[in-house]
N, C-alpha and C positions, 0 to 999 in steps of 0.2 A: 870129346865130342867133335864132330865134323864142322865144317864151315857151312853156314847157311847163305844162300843166294836167293835173290828175287828179281823179277822183272816188273817194273812199275810203268803203267801206261799213263801218260800225261795228255790231257785234252784241254785246249785253250778256247776261250770264248771269242777271242779276236785273232786275226791272223796277219797282223801288220808285219811287214818284212823286218822292220827294225827290232820288233819284239822277238821274232824268231831268231834273228841273228844274235841278239843279246843272250838268249837262252843257250844257243849253240856254243857261243864263246865262253860262257861261264859254267856250263854243266860239268865239264871235266875238272873244274876246280873244287867241286864238292867232294868232301871226304867220303869214301866208301863207294863212289861211282866207279864201276869197272869199265863200262862203255855206255854209249847213248846213240840211238838211231833216230834220225828225223824221218818219219814215215808219212805216207799219204793215207787218206781215209779218215775215219772218225777219230782215231788217235793221232796225235801230232808227234809225240816222242815216245820211244820205249827206252827205259833206263834200267840197265843191269847193275844191281847193287849186291 
């Protein structure tokens, strides 16, 4: 079987800079995360797993 990948869109209810910085600092530590993008618009992060 091949490897499965997905893009997960994360949307937060608040946008405090400290919270966004914490997510950005920790997201790469999560097992299975290939990359993460902090984006503008309705979605806050796109996470490639």
